[in-house]
N, C-alpha and C positions, 0 to 999 in steps of 0.2 A: 504493500500500500504506500509506504513512504517513497520507495523508488519510483513507482508510477506517478505519484504526485510531483516529484521533482522533475521527471521528464516532461510532464505537462507544463509545469512552470517554466522550464527552459524554452519550450516552444513558444509560450506566450511572450516571454521576454524578447524573442527574436522578431516578433511581429512588428512591422514598421508602419502599418496603416490600420487604423481603427475606424469603423463606420458607426455613426450614430443615427438616430431616427430621422433627423432632418435631412438625411441622405447627402450629407457633406462628409468629406474625408479629411482627416487630420493626420498628418505624418508625425510620428514620434520615433525616437530612437531608444536604444537599450538603456541609456542613462535615465530617460524619462520613466521607463518602467521600473528601473531599480529604485528610483526615488518615490514613485507613485504607488508601487505595489507592496502589499504586505506579504512578503515571502516568509518562509519558515525561519530565515535568519533574522527576521525582525519580530515575528509573533512569538518566538521562543522566550522573549523577555518583556517585562512591563516596567517602564521607568517609574520610579516612585519619588525621586528627588534629584535635582541638579544643583551642584555647587560650582558656579561659574566664576572664574577669576581671570580678569583680563587687564593688561596695561595698554592704554591708548596713547600713541605718540602722534599728535597732530602734525608736527613738523615733518616727520618722515612718512606720515600716513601709514603707520605700521602698528600692528597689534601683536601681543605675545601673552600667553597665559596657559591656563589649564582648566579643564572641566572634570569634576568628579561626578560620574554617572552612577547613581544608586538604582538598583533594579531588583525585581523579583523574577526568579526563574519560573517560567510557565511550562516549559518542556525541557527535558534533559538536552544539553547542547555543549559542544566544545568549540563552536564557531559562531560569531555574531556579526551583524552589520551595524556599523556606525557611519554617519554621514558627515563629510567635511570636504569642502571644495578643494579640487586638486591643486589650485594655485597656492594654498596654504601648506606649510611644511609641518609634518608630524615629527615632533622631537622625541617623543616616547609614549608608549602605552604601558601603564603600570598596574599590576594586580598583586595585591598582598606583598608589596615591596619589591617585586621582580618585574623585569621588562617582559612584555608579551610580544611574540612575533605577529606581524600583520602584513597584508598586501593591499594595494590600492587598485581600484578600477574606476578611473575617472573621479567622480565626486563621492565615491563609495569606498569605505575602508572595511576590510574583513579582518577581524581580530580572532586569533587562535589561542585556545587555552590548552594547557598540558593535560588536564583531566576534565572529564565531563562535569559540568555544573548540574546539580541535582534539582529536579522539579520541587518547587516550594521553598527553596533556599533563597537567602538574600545576599546580594553581592555588590561590589563596587569596583569600577576601573577608573583610573586617573589618566586622562587624555591630555598630553602636553603638546602645544602647537605654537606656531608663529608665522608671520608673513605679512604681505601687503594685501588687504582684502579687496574684493570687487568694489569698484566705484559706481554709483548709480548715475546714469546719464540723464534720466528723466524720472526723478523720484516723485511720488512713491511707486509709480507704476513699473518702473524698471528698478529692481531691488539692488541694494548695495549701500555703501557708506556715502555720506555727503560731507565733504570737507569744505567749509566756507569760512569767511571772515565776516563779522558783524560790522555795523557802520562805524564802530570805534576801533576796528582792525584787530579785535580779539578773535581767537579761534572759536569757531562755532561748528560743532560736529553732531551729526545724527546718523541714524541707520534705520532703514525700512526694508523689509525683506519678504513681504507677502508674495506668494507665487514663486518667486525665485528660490526662496528657502533660507531658513535660519542658519543652515550649515555653510552659508557663504561667509559667516564670521565666527561661528562657534560649533564644536563637534557635538552632535546630538542624534537622537533617533528622529529624523526630520520627516515626521508624518503627523498629520492633524489628529489621527485617532488615538495617539498616546501622549497624554499630558502628565507631567509630574504632579504629585499632590501639593507640593509647595516648592519654592526655589530660592536659593541664595545667589545674589548677583553682586559681585565685588569688583569695583572698577577703580583702577589707578589712572589718574589724569593730572595734567599740570596743576600745580598747587594754587595758582591764581584764578583757576576756573572751578566751576561747580559742576558735578556730574549728577544728572537725574536719571533714575532707572525706575523699574516697576516696584510697586508695593510701598513699603515704608523704609526710610533710612534709619538704620540702627546706630551707625557710628560713622563719623568722618574724622580721619586723623592725618596730620601732615607727616610725610616721610622725610628722610634725610637727603633725598636726591632731587628735590624740586617737584616731587609729585605728592598728591594726596590720595588716600584710599577712601573710597565711599562704599559702605557696606549696606546694601539694600536687601530686603527680604519680602518675598511674596507669600502670603499666608494661604493662598488658594491655588487650585489647579490653574495652569496657564498654558495656552497653546504656543508653539515655538515662534511663530512669526510675530507674536505680541511682545516678545522679549526685546528690549531696546535700550539704548543709551543716548543721552543728550548731554553734550558738554558745551558750556558757554559761560559768559559773564552774566549769570542770572541773579535777579532779585526775586524774592518770594512774597506772594500775597497769601495770607492764611485767613480763612473765614470758617464759619460753621453754618450748615444748612439744618433747619429745624424740620424734621420729618412730620408727616401727617399725624403720627401717633405721639408726637412730642419728643421723640428721640432726636439725637443730633448726629450729623455726619460731617467729619472734617473735610474741608476743601482747601486745596493748595494749587496755586497757579505760579508756574515758574516762567518768568518773562525776562527778556533782555532789559538791562537796567534803564536804558533811555526810553523804554516803552511802559514804564511802571504806571504813570498817571493815566495813560491811554487805556491800559489793560484794566485798571480798577473800574473805570467807567464802562468799558465794553463788556466785561464779564459779569456785570450786574444782572444780565439776562439769564445766568445759569440757574439760580434758585427756582425760577418759574419753570424752566425746562425740567429740572429734577422733580419738581412737584408734579408736572404732567406725566413723566415716566413712572413715578411712584404710583400715581392713580391708575394708569393703564397696565403697567407691567410689574408692580409690586415694589417693595423697598430695594434700594440700591444693593446689588448682590455682593459687593466687596467691602462691607462696612469696616472691617478691621484695618484694611489698608487705605480706606478713604478714596475720595475722588480727586484727580489731579489733571490739569492741563499743562502742557509744556510747549513753549514757543519753539518751533522747529524750523530748520532751513528748507522745508518743503511744505506742500499744501496741507496735508493732514493724514493721520493714520490712527486706527483704533487701538493703539498699544494699551494693554490692560493697566488701569490705574495710573497711566501716564500718557493720556491722549495727546498725540502730536498735533499742534495747531500752527498753521502758517498762512492764514487767510488775510493777514495784514489788517486785522481789526475792521473788517468791512461787513456791513449788514446788506442783505438783499432787499428787493423791492417790497418784501413783506415785513421788513423791520427787524429781522434777526439774522444772526450769522449761521448759515446752514452747515458750515463745516463743524462748528461747535455742536449743533443739534444732531447732525448725522453721526459723526464719529462717537459722540457720547452715547447714542442709542446702541452702539455696538457693545457697550458694557453688558447689555442684556443679550443681544443677538449677535453672536460672534465670539464673545469672551466668556460670559457665563454659560451660554449655549454655543457649542462649537460643532460644525459639521465634521464628518469623518474623512471627507475627500474634497480636494480642491474643485472637483467638478460640481460639487453641491454648494458652492459658496452663495448661491441664491438665498440660502437659509440665513446667511448673515446680511446680505445686501438688500434683498427685497423688504425684509422686516425693518431694517434700519432706515431705508428710504421712506417706507410708509409711516415710520415714526415721525418723520418731518411733517407729513400730512396731518397726523394726529396732533402734533404740536400747534400747527396753524388752526386746526379745528378747536383745540382746547383754549387757545388764547384769542382767536378772532372769529370763530364760528364756522359753520359748515359751508356757507357760500364762499368764503375766502379759501377754505380748504379745497373746494372744487376748482377754483381758479388756479391754485397751486398745482393740483393734479393735471389740469389742462396744459399747463406749461411743460410738465413732464412728458405728456403724450407726444409733444412735438419732437422730443429727442429720441423716441423709440425708432429703431431701424428695422426690426424683424428680418434680419439677415441670417441668423442662425439660432439654434435652440439654446435656451437658457441653461438647461442641464447638459453638461459636457460628458465626454467619455471618462470612465472611471479608471483608476489604477495607473495613470500615466502622468500625474502631477500637472493636470490641465491648467492652463493659464487664462482661460476664457473669462475670468473675473474682471478683466479689463474692459469687456464689452459693456456698453451702457445699458443694454436690455436687462441685464441681471438686476440693475437698480430700478430703472423707470418702468419697464414692462413688468418686472417683478412686483413693484408697488401697485400697478394697475391690476395685476392678477389678484392681489390681496383685496383691493377695493371691489373687484368683481365678486370675489367670494363673499365679502361682507354683504353685498346686495343679493347674492344667491341665498344666503342664510336668512337675510331680511329680518333680523332680530338683533338689535344692537346690544341688548343685555347679554345675549348668548355670545355674540361676537367678542365683546370685551372680556367676558369670562374665559373664552378660549385663549386670548392673548395672555391674560393674567395666569391662567392655568399652565400654559406652556412655560412661562417664566419660572414657575414654581416646580413643575414636574420634571422639566429638563435641565434645571439649574446644575451647573458643574458636570454636565454630561456631554458626550459626543453623540450626535444624532445624524441620521441619514434622511433622505427624502421620503422613503417609505414610512419611517416612524412619524414624520410630521403629517403626512397624508392620513395615516391610520388614526392619528390623534384627532384631526379634524373630523374624520368620519365617525369616530366614537362619540365625540362631544355633540355633534349635530344630529346623530342618528340618520345620516344621509350617506349616499355613495358619491363622493366627490372625486373619485379616481379619474374619471374621464375628463373632468375640468382641469385638474392638475396636469394630466398627461398632455392635453392639447396646448396649454400655455407653457409648460416646461420643456417638452420633448420635441416641439415642432416650431418652425419659424413663422408659419402662417397663423393668423388668428381667424376665429370663426366669422362667417358672414351670414347675417340674417337676410334671406331672400323673401320678399313679401309682395303681395298684391293688395290693393285697396279698391273698394267699390262702394259707392253710395247706393243703397237700395231702399228707397222710401226714406223713412226716418232712421234707418239703421245703417251701420257700417259693417260690411262683410270684409273680413281680412283672411287671406290665405298666406301661410308662412312655413318656412322650414330652415334648418341650419345647413349651410354648406361649410364643411370642415374637412380636413385631410384625414379624419377618422369618421367612417360612415356611421358609427354607433354613437356619435356625439349627441348629447342632450344637455340642455341647461335652461332653466327658467329665464324669463326676460320680462321687462316691464314697459308698458306703453301708457300714455295718458291722453286725455281729451280736454286738457285745461287744468287749472288748479284744483287739487283735491279730487280729481276724477282719474284714478289710477287703476289699471288692470294688469294682472300677472298672467302671462301666457307661457305655454310649455312646449316650445318647438322641439322637434326631433329632426332626423335626416329625411323624414317623409313629410309630404304636404299635410298640413292641418288647416282646418277652417273654423273660424269663430265669428259670431255675430255680436256686435255691440249695439245694444238697443238705445234709441233716442240720442244718437251721437252724430256729429258732423265730420265727414271725412277730412275737411280742411283743418280741423283742430288736432289731428293725430300728431303726437310727438313720441319719438322713440328715445328711450332712456340710454343713449350712448354716453351720457355723463356718469352713469352708474355701472356700466358693463363695458369692458374693453372688447368691442366687436366692431366689425364693419356692417353696414346696412345697405342693401341694394334693392331698390324698388323696381319692379318690372310691371309690364302692362299685359 
């Protein structure tokens, strides 16, 4: 059985092309499969804790350090896979005080043990490394380090690695499905600068060689791409948010010194945002570590408990900073709830983008939220499926449809359910039931089905697995005082069915139930000229025929 599985795995790794339901072809190589697939060399162990220690040299753009990887043995093994980009040098791999042999295959490292590690045991290896890490050309979409100078000519350093991988700067099991229970992040940086990382800082100490050591600790599970560092001439703004139940949450904003006054004014919008999210998604999930924003030399990223902010203190036409609102929503969807595969990052992005809509609804009302949604609709491309191919470290998260079409899909589902009490209970329930868990698309769909007692599979399938959206084909005819309507769905799935809403003026709404076959309905005492299709509530096309 083991040999057969390994043969199958080898064949899968050699596949260069994978086909998805949108009938598009994506070319991947072996490195993509090694990073994206959970082979036996990765499933044999479960990471429980990382102790990361890195010295950052901004002048040389050089890093050096080690990571202690604590893990539980899931199956007996004497060989494991750890990920580290090949441009970084491995100085040694230590186990119980002795060096272990290893071999490299691109960005993958195979570590060999002299004896089999036994199932159920706990172990640790120390992975020492150094080198010049990848530089991001277009952060945060193109992962890597960002080495900049601020306006006062101080070094300003950040890193973002979603998609490209955390192993571009530290050795780890670089797969979303395995998060440590907690993590220690210890960074040495020039003494005149301050280093911000995830969680809470436990100690900062000046060293004797012009560097300072910053010891940060994350008290909760954290996905690899969330782990970050920010080095700069920072000032700190500390506040407290009073929760709905009277509890308090510490807030810390790390901003460049010359932006201190601007930041104090601009970030005054954050308590209202936290209030909104607490109402819809429950209490902030990382209470012990608090909420933090860090001014970064790139647009933004949802780094857990250290949200990267780089939108230059600008509000949008609706009067708020959408980078703050969007990236902070990821504390719930993306950080507390994390998908298992990059192909399913819609679970992060669709919900975080719809959280922007809910924030507008909460602060300005439904009409304003609808206007906000309409602006999003203009950005949808419908060129490829939202759900990408699994097991290949898919980078489709950069496509805008995961955000805007994903948000419109959720808005459509809200109106399919047609019960806002139930809708918001589902969102709140997800935040509680999936908190600190890794989930996949099936689990999310099953959750919606269970809570609504509906079969929503075909709706999720059409919006997630296909690039085309449904079209309502319809005919209208005035027959005396009545309106006769014939209608059906045209979709790339013949079995597609989804309710829809039409109206004949204010407070005269009807719910219809189109399928792929023609249906006929008579609306009594109505005027055909007053018919309005609710394309503001459902993301569909509508085609009238004669």
